[in-house]
C-alpha positions in Angstrom: -1.0 -13.1 -17.5 -3.3 -12.9 -14.5 -6.2 -10.4 -14.5 -6.6 -8.2 -11.6 -10.0 -8.1 -9.9 -11.9 -5.0 -10.5 -11.4 -2.3 -7.8 -15.1 -2.5 -6.8 -14.6 -6.2 -5.9 -12.1 -5.4 -3.2 -13.0 -4.4 0.3 -10.8 -1.3 1.0 -9.9 -0.5 4.7 -8.6 2.9 5.7 -5.6 3.1 7.9 -6.4 3.8 11.6 -3.8 6.5 11.4 -5.7 8.4 8.7 -8.1 11.2 9.5 -11.2 12.0 7.6 -9.1 14.3 5.3 -7.7 13.2 2.0 -4.4 11.4 1.6 -5.5 8.4 3.5 -3.8 5.0 3.0 -6.2 2.2 2.1 -5.5 -1.5 2.1 -7.3 -4.5 0.6 -6.7 -8.2 0.2 -7.2 -9.5 -3.3 -8.7 -13.0 -4.0 -5.2 -14.2 -5.0 -3.8 -13.4 -1.6 -1.9 -10.3 -2.6 -2.3 -7.0 -0.7 -3.3 -3.8 -2.5 -2.4 -0.3 -1.2 -3.7 3.0 -2.6 -4.1 6.6 -1.5 -7.7 7.8 -1.3 -7.0 10.9 -3.3 -5.7 8.8 -6.2 -7.6 5.4 -6.0 -6.6 4.4 -9.6 -2.9 4.1 -8.6 -2.6 0.8 -6.7 0.5 -0.9 -5.4 0.3 -4.7 -5.3 2.4 -6.6 -2.7 2.8 -9.9 -1.1 2.9 -9.8 2.8 6.7 -10.1 2.7 6.9 -7.1 0.4 4.7 -5.1 2.7 6.8 -6.0 5.7 10.0 -4.8 3.8 8.2 -1.6 2.8 7.2 -0.8 6.4 10.7 -1.6 7.7 12.3 0.6 5.1 9.8 3.4 5.9 10.4 3.2 9.6 14.1 3.4 9.2 14.0 6.0 6.5 15.7 3.9 3.8 15.2 4.8 0.2 14.7 2.5 -2.7 18.5 2.7 -3.4 19.2 1.6 0.2 20.4 5.0 1.3 19.4 6.7 4.5 18.6 10.4 4.3 21.1 12.9 5.7 20.4 13.5 9.4 
């Protein structure tokens, strides 16, 4: 099992779409090449993705597709 780097070792960048308020999305690249996503109001909850996983997440979000593959009712 691989150990994750400590959160203090990562350089977190805030989304340019975030304001100074809470609920900001932050992104960091780990030494193993994976991407880490977290919300500033809950920094302990971190999502670990590869670049292909992030691309799929962004595509699904843009198109309103749920994890089950369903689109919400219009």
